[in-house]
PDB file of N, H, CA, C and O in Angstrom:
ATOM      1  N   MET A   1       0.841  -1.175   0.000  1.00  0.00           N
ATOM      2  CA  MET A   1       0.000   0.000   0.000  1.00  0.00           C
ATOM      3  C   MET A   1       0.891   1.244   0.000  1.00  0.00           C
ATOM      4  O   MET A   1       1.793   1.370   0.828  1.00  0.00           O
ATOM      5  N   GLU A   2       0.635   2.142  -0.915  1.00  0.00           N
ATOM      6  H   GLU A   2      -0.098   2.040  -1.587  1.00  0.00           H
ATOM      7  CA  GLU A   2       1.463   3.332  -1.062  1.00  0.00           C
ATOM      8  C   GLU A   2       1.349   4.269   0.129  1.00  0.00           C
ATOM      9  O   GLU A   2       2.262   5.049   0.401  1.00  0.00           O
ATOM     10  N   PHE A   3       0.214   4.192   0.849  1.00  0.00           N
ATOM     11  H   PHE A   3      -0.528   3.558   0.628  1.00  0.00           H
ATOM     12  CA  PHE A   3       0.043   5.039   2.016  1.00  0.00           C
ATOM     13  C   PHE A   3       1.110   4.743   3.062  1.00  0.00           C
ATOM     14  O   PHE A   3       1.568   5.658   3.747  1.00  0.00           O
ATOM     15  N   SER A   4       1.506   3.502   3.196  1.00  0.00           N
ATOM     16  H   SER A   4       1.134   2.759   2.640  1.00  0.00           H
ATOM     17  CA  SER A   4       2.526   3.136   4.175  1.00  0.00           C
ATOM     18  C   SER A   4       3.846   3.821   3.868  1.00  0.00           C
ATOM     19  O   SER A   4       4.535   4.289   4.774  1.00  0.00           O
ATOM     20  N   ALA A   5       4.194   3.879   2.594  1.00  0.00           N
ATOM     21  H   ALA A   5       3.634   3.499   1.858  1.00  0.00           H
ATOM     22  CA  ALA A   5       5.440   4.534   2.202  1.00  0.00           C
ATOM     23  C   ALA A   5       5.342   6.039   2.451  1.00  0.00           C
ATOM     24  O   ALA A   5       6.315   6.664   2.872  1.00  0.00           O
ATOM     25  N   GLY A   6       4.193   6.608   2.198  1.00  0.00           N
ATOM     26  H   GLY A   6       3.402   6.101   1.857  1.00  0.00           H
ATOM     27  CA  GLY A   6       3.997   8.032   2.458  1.00  0.00           C
ATOM     28  C   GLY A   6       3.956   8.351   3.937  1.00  0.00           C
ATOM     29  O   GLY A   6       4.364   9.434   4.356  1.00  0.00           O
ATOM     30  N   ALA A   7       3.464   7.415   4.729  1.00  0.00           N
ATOM     31  H   ALA A   7       3.132   6.535   4.389  1.00  0.00           H
ATOM     32  CA  ALA A   7       3.385   7.618   6.175  1.00  0.00           C
ATOM     33  C   ALA A   7       4.778   7.766   6.783  1.00  0.00           C
ATOM     34  O   ALA A   7       4.951   8.472   7.777  1.00  0.00           O
ATOM     35  N   VAL A   8       5.761   7.109   6.198  1.00  0.00           N
ATOM     36  H   VAL A   8       5.621   6.535   5.391  1.00  0.00           H
ATOM     37  CA  VAL A   8       7.137   7.238   6.684  1.00  0.00           C
ATOM     38  C   VAL A   8       7.573   8.703   6.616  1.00  0.00           C
ATOM     39  O   VAL A   8       8.193   9.216   7.547  1.00  0.00           O
ATOM     40  N   PHE A   9       7.244   9.368   5.511  1.00  0.00           N
ATOM     41  H   PHE A   9       6.740   8.952   4.754  1.00  0.00           H
ATOM     42  CA  PHE A   9       7.621  10.769   5.356  1.00  0.00           C
ATOM     43  C   PHE A   9       6.797  11.674   6.267  1.00  0.00           C
ATOM     44  O   PHE A   9       7.310  12.669   6.779  1.00  0.00           O
ATOM     45  N   LEU A  10       5.528  11.338   6.473  1.00  0.00           N
ATOM     46  H   LEU A  10       5.112  10.530   6.057  1.00  0.00           H
ATOM     47  CA  LEU A  10       4.710  12.120   7.394  1.00  0.00           C
ATOM     48  C   LEU A  10       5.256  12.062   8.816  1.00  0.00           C
ATOM     49  O   LEU A  10       5.259  13.066   9.527  1.00  0.00           O
ATOM     50  N   VAL A  11       5.713  10.892   9.224  1.00  0.00           N
ATOM     51  H   VAL A  11       5.710  10.076   8.646  1.00  0.00           H
ATOM     52  CA  VAL A  11       6.301  10.738  10.556  1.00  0.00           C
ATOM     53  C   VAL A  11       7.573  11.560  10.660  1.00  0.00           C
ATOM     54  O   VAL A  11       7.816  12.199  11.683  1.00  0.00           O
ATOM     55  N   ARG A  12       8.388  11.552   9.610  1.00  0.00           N
ATOM     56  H   ARG A  12       8.190  11.033   8.778  1.00  0.00           H
ATOM     57  CA  ARG A  12       9.640  12.306   9.609  1.00  0.00           C
ATOM     58  C   ARG A  12       9.381  13.801   9.772  1.00  0.00           C
ATOM     59  O   ARG A  12      10.034  14.464  10.578  1.00  0.00           O
ATOM     60  N   TYR A  13       8.423  14.334   9.002  1.00  0.00           N
ATOM     61  H   TYR A  13       7.892  13.795   8.348  1.00  0.00           H
ATOM     62  CA  TYR A  13       8.137  15.761   9.092  1.00  0.00           C
ATOM     63  C   TYR A  13       7.448  16.115  10.400  1.00  0.00           C
ATOM     64  O   TYR A  13       7.704  17.181  10.960  1.00  0.00           O
ATOM     65  N   GLY A  14       6.587  15.251  10.893  1.00  0.00           N
ATOM     66  H   GLY A  14       6.379  14.386  10.438  1.00  0.00           H
ATOM     67  CA  GLY A  14       5.958  15.483  12.185  1.00  0.00           C
ATOM     68  C   GLY A  14       6.972  15.500  13.310  1.00  0.00           C
ATOM     69  O   GLY A  14       6.892  16.330  14.216  1.00  0.00           O
ATOM     70  N   LEU A  15       7.921  14.588  13.254  1.00  0.00           N
ATOM     71  H   LEU A  15       7.986  13.914  12.519  1.00  0.00           H
ATOM     72  CA  LEU A  15       8.982  14.534  14.254  1.00  0.00           C
ATOM     73  C   LEU A  15       9.856  15.779  14.181  1.00  0.00           C
ATOM     74  O   LEU A  15      10.249  16.326  15.211  1.00  0.00           O
ATOM     75  N   ALA A  16      10.158  16.222  12.978  1.00  0.00           N
ATOM     76  H   ALA A  16       9.839  15.777  12.141  1.00  0.00           H
ATOM     77  CA  ALA A  16      10.972  17.426  12.812  1.00  0.00           C
ATOM     78  C   ALA A  16      10.267  18.645  13.406  1.00  0.00           C
ATOM     79  O   ALA A  16      10.895  19.460  14.082  1.00  0.00           O
ATOM     80  N   ILE A  17       8.986  18.765  13.158  1.00  0.00           N
ATOM     81  H   ILE A  17       8.477  18.102  12.609  1.00  0.00           H
ATOM     82  CA  ILE A  17       8.236  19.899  13.705  1.00  0.00           C
ATOM     83  C   ILE A  17       8.184  19.820  15.227  1.00  0.00           C
ATOM     84  O   ILE A  17       8.379  20.823  15.914  1.00  0.00           O
ATOM     85  N   ALA A  18       7.921  18.625  15.749  1.00  0.00           N
ATOM     86  H   ALA A  18       7.763  17.811  15.191  1.00  0.00           H
ATOM     87  CA  ALA A  18       7.814  18.449  17.199  1.00  0.00           C
ATOM     88  C   ALA A  18       9.128  18.751  17.911  1.00  0.00           C
ATOM     89  O   ALA A  18       9.118  19.192  19.060  1.00  0.00           O
ATOM     90  N   ILE A  19      10.246  18.522  17.250  1.00  0.00           N
ATOM     91  H   ILE A  19      10.254  18.164  16.317  1.00  0.00           H
ATOM     92  CA  ILE A  19      11.541  18.774  17.874  1.00  0.00           C
ATOM     93  C   ILE A  19      12.016  20.201  17.638  1.00  0.00           C
ATOM     94  O   ILE A  19      12.517  20.849  18.558  1.00  0.00           O
ATOM     95  N   MET A  20      11.864  20.692  16.424  1.00  0.00           N
ATOM     96  H   MET A  20      11.457  20.166  15.677  1.00  0.00           H
ATOM     97  CA  MET A  20      12.483  21.967  16.065  1.00  0.00           C
ATOM     98  C   MET A  20      11.701  23.203  16.511  1.00  0.00           C
ATOM     99  O   MET A  20      12.311  24.224  16.829  1.00  0.00           O
ATOM    100  N   VAL A  21      10.385  23.139  16.543  1.00  0.00           N
ATOM    101  H   VAL A  21       9.889  22.310  16.285  1.00  0.00           H
ATOM    102  CA  VAL A  21       9.602  24.324  16.947  1.00  0.00           C
ATOM    103  C   VAL A  21       9.888  24.730  18.397  1.00  0.00           C
ATOM    104  O   VAL A  21      10.118  25.912  18.652  1.00  0.00           O
ATOM    105  N   PRO A  22       9.882  23.800  19.354  1.00  0.00           N
ATOM    106  CA  PRO A  22      10.215  24.227  20.731  1.00  0.00           C
ATOM    107  C   PRO A  22      11.641  24.782  20.847  1.00  0.00           C
ATOM    108  O   PRO A  22      11.881  25.717  21.612  1.00  0.00           O
ATOM    109  N   LEU A  23      12.578  24.216  20.098  1.00  0.00           N
ATOM    110  H   LEU A  23      12.384  23.457  19.477  1.00  0.00           H
ATOM    111  CA  LEU A  23      13.943  24.742  20.135  1.00  0.00           C
ATOM    112  C   LEU A  23      13.997  26.147  19.557  1.00  0.00           C
ATOM    113  O   LEU A  23      14.720  27.005  20.063  1.00  0.00           O
ATOM    114  N   TYR A  24      13.238  26.380  18.506  1.00  0.00           N
ATOM    115  H   TYR A  24      12.651  25.684  18.095  1.00  0.00           H
ATOM    116  CA  TYR A  24      13.184  27.711  17.898  1.00  0.00           C
ATOM    117  C   TYR A  24      12.556  28.722  18.851  1.00  0.00           C
ATOM    118  O   TYR A  24      13.058  29.835  19.008  1.00  0.00           O
ATOM    119  N   LEU A  25      11.470  28.332  19.476  1.00  0.00           N
ATOM    120  H   LEU A  25      11.062  27.428  19.349  1.00  0.00           H
ATOM    121  CA  LEU A  25      10.764  29.253  20.373  1.00  0.00           C
ATOM    122  C   LEU A  25      11.574  29.585  21.631  1.00  0.00           C
ATOM    123  O   LEU A  25      11.434  30.677  22.182  1.00  0.00           O
ATOM    124  N   THR A  26      12.407  28.665  22.084  1.00  0.00           N
ATOM    125  H   THR A  26      12.521  27.778  21.636  1.00  0.00           H
ATOM    126  CA  THR A  26      13.251  28.920  23.255  1.00  0.00           C
ATOM    127  C   THR A  26      14.618  29.466  22.869  1.00  0.00           C
ATOM    128  O   THR A  26      15.479  29.666  23.727  1.00  0.00           O
ATOM    129  N   GLU A  27      14.815  29.708  21.572  1.00  0.00           N
ATOM    130  H   GLU A  27      14.116  29.546  20.876  1.00  0.00           H
ATOM    131  CA  GLU A  27      16.043  30.312  21.039  1.00  0.00           C
ATOM    132  C   GLU A  27      17.299  29.509  21.368  1.00  0.00           C
ATOM    133  O   GLU A  27      18.345  30.086  21.662  1.00  0.00           O
ATOM    134  N   LYS A  28      17.202  28.214  21.321  1.00  0.00           N
ATOM    135  H   LYS A  28      16.352  27.745  21.082  1.00  0.00           H
ATOM    136  CA  LYS A  28      18.369  27.348  21.535  1.00  0.00           C
ATOM    137  C   LYS A  28      18.996  27.064  20.173  1.00  0.00           C
ATOM    138  O   LYS A  28      18.702  26.053  19.534  1.00  0.00           O
ATOM    139  N   VAL A  29      19.858  27.967  19.748  1.00  0.00           N
ATOM    140  H   VAL A  29      20.097  28.788  20.267  1.00  0.00           H
ATOM    141  CA  VAL A  29      20.372  27.976  18.388  1.00  0.00           C
ATOM    142  C   VAL A  29      21.262  26.768  18.118  1.00  0.00           C
ATOM    143  O   VAL A  29      21.137  26.140  17.067  1.00  0.00           O
ATOM    144  N   LEU A  30      22.141  26.437  19.029  1.00  0.00           N
ATOM    145  H   LEU A  30      22.242  26.948  19.883  1.00  0.00           H
ATOM    146  CA  LEU A  30      23.037  25.304  18.810  1.00  0.00           C
ATOM    147  C   LEU A  30      22.262  23.995  18.708  1.00  0.00           C
ATOM    148  O   LEU A  30      22.516  23.194  17.808  1.00  0.00           O
ATOM    149  N   ALA A  31      21.326  23.773  19.615  1.00  0.00           N
ATOM    150  H   ALA A  31      21.120  24.423  20.346  1.00  0.00           H
ATOM    151  CA  ALA A  31      20.515  22.557  19.569  1.00  0.00           C
ATOM    152  C   ALA A  31      19.657  22.523  18.306  1.00  0.00           C
ATOM    153  O   ALA A  31      19.451  21.460  17.721  1.00  0.00           O
ATOM    154  N   LEU A  32      19.159  23.685  17.888  1.00  0.00           N
ATOM    155  H   LEU A  32      19.327  24.549  18.364  1.00  0.00           H
ATOM    156  CA  LEU A  32      18.363  23.767  16.670  1.00  0.00           C
ATOM    157  C   LEU A  32      19.206  23.411  15.452  1.00  0.00           C
ATOM    158  O   LEU A  32      18.734  22.717  14.551  1.00  0.00           O
ATOM    159  N   GLY A  33      20.436  23.876  15.419  1.00  0.00           N
ATOM    160  H   GLY A  33      20.819  24.440  16.150  1.00  0.00           H
ATOM    161  CA  GLY A  33      21.333  23.544  14.312  1.00  0.00           C
ATOM    162  C   GLY A  33      21.653  22.060  14.259  1.00  0.00           C
ATOM    163  O   GLY A  33      21.693  21.469  13.179  1.00  0.00           O
ATOM    164  N   ILE A  34      21.878  21.461  15.408  1.00  0.00           N
ATOM    165  H   ILE A  34      21.846  21.941  16.284  1.00  0.00           H
ATOM    166  CA  ILE A  34      22.164  20.027  15.464  1.00  0.00           C
ATOM    167  C   ILE A  34      20.943  19.230  15.032  1.00  0.00           C
ATOM    168  O   ILE A  34      21.055  18.285  14.251  1.00  0.00           O
ATOM    169  N   ALA A  35      19.782  19.610  15.538  1.00  0.00           N
ATOM    170  H   ALA A  35      19.690  20.378  16.173  1.00  0.00           H
ATOM    171  CA  ALA A  35      18.541  18.912  15.175  1.00  0.00           C
ATOM    172  C   ALA A  35      18.255  19.067  13.687  1.00  0.00           C
ATOM    173  O   ALA A  35      17.833  18.116  13.029  1.00  0.00           O
ATOM    174  N   SER A  36      18.482  20.255  13.164  1.00  0.00           N
ATOM    175  H   SER A  36      18.824  21.028  13.698  1.00  0.00           H
ATOM    176  CA  SER A  36      18.244  20.496  11.745  1.00  0.00           C
ATOM    177  C   SER A  36      19.172  19.653  10.879  1.00  0.00           C
ATOM    178  O   SER A  36      18.760  19.132   9.843  1.00  0.00           O
ATOM    179  N   THR A  37      20.399  19.525  11.299  1.00  0.00           N
ATOM    180  H   THR A  37      20.733  19.949  12.141  1.00  0.00           H
ATOM    181  CA  THR A  37      21.363  18.715  10.550  1.00  0.00           C
ATOM    182  C   THR A  37      20.978  17.240  10.577  1.00  0.00           C
ATOM    183  O   THR A  37      21.001  16.574   9.542  1.00  0.00           O
ATOM    184  N   LEU A  38      20.626  16.732  11.746  1.00  0.00           N
ATOM    185  H   LEU A  38      20.607  17.274  12.587  1.00  0.00           H
ATOM    186  CA  LEU A  38      20.279  15.319  11.876  1.00  0.00           C
ATOM    187  C   LEU A  38      18.946  14.979  11.220  1.00  0.00           C
ATOM    188  O   LEU A  38      18.770  13.878  10.698  1.00  0.00           O
ATOM    189  N   LEU A  39      18.007  15.925  11.249  1.00  0.00           N
ATOM    190  H   LEU A  39      18.150  16.819  11.673  1.00  0.00           H
ATOM    191  CA  LEU A  39      16.688  15.680  10.668  1.00  0.00           C
ATOM    192  C   LEU A  39      16.626  16.075   9.198  1.00  0.00           C
ATOM    193  O   LEU A  39      15.558  16.040   8.589  1.00  0.00           O
ATOM    194  N   GLY A  40      17.757  16.448   8.633  1.00  0.00           N
ATOM    195  H   GLY A  40      18.625  16.476   9.129  1.00  0.00           H
ATOM    196  CA  GLY A  40      17.823  16.822   7.221  1.00  0.00           C
ATOM    197  C   GLY A  40      18.120  15.615   6.343  1.00  0.00           C
ATOM    198  O   GLY A  40      17.303  14.702   6.227  1.00  0.00           O
ATOM    199  N   ALA A  41      19.282  15.620   5.734  1.00  0.00           N
ATOM    200  H   ALA A  41      19.946  16.362   5.828  1.00  0.00           H
ATOM    201  CA  ALA A  41      19.662  14.580   4.771  1.00  0.00           C
ATOM    202  C   ALA A  41      19.712  13.170   5.380  1.00  0.00           C
ATOM    203  O   ALA A  41      19.218  12.235   4.750  1.00  0.00           O
ATOM    204  N   PRO A  42      20.286  12.978   6.578  1.00  0.00           N
ATOM    205  CA  PRO A  42      20.299  11.615   7.121  1.00  0.00           C
ATOM    206  C   PRO A  42      18.901  11.035   7.329  1.00  0.00           C
ATOM    207  O   PRO A  42      18.657   9.873   7.003  1.00  0.00           O
ATOM    208  N   ALA A  43      17.992  11.829   7.864  1.00  0.00           N
ATOM    209  H   ALA A  43      18.189  12.773   8.128  1.00  0.00           H
ATOM    210  CA  ALA A  43      16.627  11.349   8.085  1.00  0.00           C
ATOM    211  C   ALA A  43      15.911  11.102   6.761  1.00  0.00           C
ATOM    212  O   ALA A  43      15.136  10.154   6.633  1.00  0.00           O
ATOM    213  N   MET A  44      16.174  11.954   5.785  1.00  0.00           N
ATOM    214  H   MET A  44      16.804  12.724   5.888  1.00  0.00           H
ATOM    215  CA  MET A  44      15.559  11.759   4.474  1.00  0.00           C
ATOM    216  C   MET A  44      16.067  10.471   3.834  1.00  0.00           C
ATOM    217  O   MET A  44      15.295   9.750   3.201  1.00  0.00           O
ATOM    218  N   GLY A  45      17.347  10.179   3.991  1.00  0.00           N
ATOM    219  H   GLY A  45      17.973  10.765   4.505  1.00  0.00           H
ATOM    220  CA  GLY A  45      17.897   8.932   3.468  1.00  0.00           C
ATOM    221  C   GLY A  45      17.245   7.712   4.102  1.00  0.00           C
ATOM    222  O   GLY A  45      16.950   6.732   3.418  1.00  0.00           O
ATOM    223  N   VAL A  46      17.026   7.774   5.394  1.00  0.00           N
ATOM    224  H   VAL A  46      17.266   8.570   5.950  1.00  0.00           H
ATOM    225  CA  VAL A  46      16.345   6.672   6.093  1.00  0.00           C
ATOM    226  C   VAL A  46      14.920   6.524   5.581  1.00  0.00           C
ATOM    227  O   VAL A  46      14.446   5.406   5.382  1.00  0.00           O
ATOM    228  N   CYS A  47      14.234   7.643   5.365  1.00  0.00           N
ATOM    229  H   CYS A  47      14.620   8.552   5.527  1.00  0.00           H
ATOM    230  CA  CYS A  47      12.858   7.590   4.854  1.00  0.00           C
ATOM    231  C   CYS A  47      12.805   6.988   3.460  1.00  0.00           C
ATOM    232  O   CYS A  47      11.935   6.170   3.164  1.00  0.00           O
ATOM    233  N   VAL A  48      13.729   7.390   2.609  1.00  0.00           N
ATOM    234  H   VAL A  48      14.436   8.055   2.850  1.00  0.00           H
ATOM    235  CA  VAL A  48      13.767   6.839   1.247  1.00  0.00           C
ATOM    236  C   VAL A  48      14.019   5.342   1.293  1.00  0.00           C
ATOM    237  O   VAL A  48      13.369   4.579   0.578  1.00  0.00           O
ATOM    238  N   TYR A  49      14.960   4.914   2.128  1.00  0.00           N
ATOM    239  H   TYR A  49      15.488   5.534   2.709  1.00  0.00           H
ATOM    240  CA  TYR A  49      15.265   3.490   2.242  1.00  0.00           C
ATOM    241  C   TYR A  49      14.063   2.701   2.753  1.00  0.00           C
ATOM    242  O   TYR A  49      13.727   1.653   2.202  1.00  0.00           O
ATOM    243  N   LEU A  50      13.413   3.205   3.807  1.00  0.00           N
ATOM    244  H   LEU A  50      13.686   4.056   4.254  1.00  0.00           H
ATOM    245  CA  LEU A  50      12.252   2.500   4.359  1.00  0.00           C
ATOM    246  C   LEU A  50      11.100   2.445   3.357  1.00  0.00           C
ATOM    247  O   LEU A  50      10.418   1.427   3.244  1.00  0.00           O
ATOM    248  N   SER A  51      10.888   3.536   2.637  1.00  0.00           N
ATOM    249  H   SER A  51      11.442   4.363   2.729  1.00  0.00           H
ATOM    250  CA  SER A  51       9.829   3.549   1.625  1.00  0.00           C
ATOM    251  C   SER A  51      10.130   2.560   0.516  1.00  0.00           C
ATOM    252  O   SER A  51       9.235   1.866   0.034  1.00  0.00           O
ATOM    253  N   TRP A  52      11.369   2.494   0.119  1.00  0.00           N
ATOM    254  H   TRP A  52      12.097   3.058   0.510  1.00  0.00           H
ATOM    255  CA  TRP A  52      11.776   1.546  -0.922  1.00  0.00           C
ATOM    256  C   TRP A  52      11.527   0.113  -0.457  1.00  0.00           C
ATOM    257  O   TRP A  52      11.031  -0.716  -1.220  1.00  0.00           O
ATOM    258  N   ARG A  53      11.877  -0.173   0.804  1.00  0.00           N
ATOM    259  H   ARG A  53      12.280   0.501   1.424  1.00  0.00           H
ATOM    260  CA  ARG A  53      11.641  -1.520   1.337  1.00  0.00           C
ATOM    261  C   ARG A  53      10.154  -1.842   1.402  1.00  0.00           C
ATOM    262  O   ARG A  53       9.750  -2.960   1.082  1.00  0.00           O
ATOM    263  N   ILE A  54       9.342  -0.886   1.807  1.00  0.00           N
ATOM    264  H   ILE A  54       9.670   0.022   2.066  1.00  0.00           H
ATOM    265  CA  ILE A  54       7.897  -1.106   1.887  1.00  0.00           C
ATOM    266  C   ILE A  54       7.333  -1.375   0.503  1.00  0.00           C
ATOM    267  O   ILE A  54       6.591  -2.338   0.307  1.00  0.00           O
ATOM    268  N   LEU A  55       7.683  -0.531  -0.456  1.00  0.00           N
ATOM    269  H   LEU A  55       8.286   0.251  -0.297  1.00  0.00           H
ATOM    270  CA  LEU A  55       7.146  -0.685  -1.806  1.00  0.00           C
ATOM    271  C   LEU A  55       7.663  -1.956  -2.468  1.00  0.00           C
ATOM    272  O   LEU A  55       6.941  -2.594  -3.234  1.00  0.00           O
ATOM    273  N   ARG A  56       8.903  -2.325  -2.179  1.00  0.00           N
ATOM    274  H   ARG A  56       9.489  -1.806  -1.557  1.00  0.00           H
ATOM    275  CA  ARG A  56       9.474  -3.540  -2.761  1.00  0.00           C
ATOM    276  C   ARG A  56       8.764  -4.789  -2.247  1.00  0.00           C
ATOM    277  O   ARG A  56       8.489  -5.707  -3.020  1.00  0.00           O
ATOM    278  N   THR A  57       8.469  -4.830  -0.963  1.00  0.00           N
ATOM    279  H   THR A  57       8.692  -4.084  -0.335  1.00  0.00           H
ATOM    280  CA  THR A  57       7.787  -6.018  -0.424  1.00  0.00           C
ATOM    281  C   THR A  57       6.337  -6.075  -0.888  1.00  0.00           C
ATOM    282  O   THR A  57       5.787  -7.158  -1.085  1.00  0.00           O
ATOM    283  N   GLU A  58       5.718  -4.909  -1.063  1.00  0.00           N
ATOM    284  H   GLU A  58       6.165  -4.029  -0.903  1.00  0.00           H
ATOM    285  CA  GLU A  58       4.318  -4.900  -1.534  1.00  0.00           C
ATOM    286  C   GLU A  58       4.206  -5.345  -2.972  1.00  0.00           C
ATOM    287  O   GLU A  58       3.243  -6.024  -3.328  1.00  0.00           O
ATOM    288  N   THR A  59       5.161  -4.985  -3.811  1.00  0.00           N
ATOM    289  H   THR A  59       5.943  -4.433  -3.522  1.00  0.00           H
ATOM    290  CA  THR A  59       5.097  -5.414  -5.202  1.00  0.00           C
ATOM    291  C   THR A  59       5.488  -6.883  -5.347  1.00  0.00           C
ATOM    292  O   THR A  59       5.090  -7.535  -6.313  1.00  0.00           O
ATOM    293  N   ALA A  60       6.258  -7.407  -4.403  1.00  0.00           N
ATOM    294  H   ALA A  60       6.581  -6.877  -3.619  1.00  0.00           H
ATOM    295  CA  ALA A  60       6.648  -8.807  -4.455  1.00  0.00           C
ATOM    296  C   ALA A  60       5.452  -9.717  -4.123  1.00  0.00           C
ATOM    297  O   ALA A  60       5.394 -10.861  -4.575  1.00  0.00           O
ATOM    298  N   HIS A  61       4.505  -9.200  -3.334  1.00  0.00           N
ATOM    299  H   HIS A  61       4.552  -8.271  -2.967  1.00  0.00           H
ATOM    300  CA  HIS A  61       3.350  -9.994  -2.937  1.00  0.00           C
ATOM    301  C   HIS A  61       2.251 -10.006  -3.990  1.00  0.00           C
ATOM    302  O   HIS A  61       1.283 -10.755  -3.858  1.00  0.00           O
ATOM    303  N   ARG A  62       2.381  -9.197  -5.026  1.00  0.00           N
ATOM    304  H   ARG A  62       3.167  -8.589  -5.133  1.00  0.00           H
ATOM    305  CA  ARG A  62       1.337  -9.144  -6.057  1.00  0.00           C
ATOM    306  C   ARG A  62       1.478 -10.234  -7.054  1.00  0.00           C
ATOM    307  O   ARG A  62       0.678 -10.328  -7.984  1.00  0.00           O
TER     308      ARG A  62
END
């Protein structure tokens, strides 16, 4: 189901918002920079990999 692959990205963006907004509002610049770096390309790579695995197993069952 394609929704499962999309849900991975929704979780990633929801997690980013939940972590980064409080850091922004409390003006914790260093922590915000670290969170932004970790939730950027590395998290996107994990999402792409997980989505690929989900879609690959779903097409194998057809």
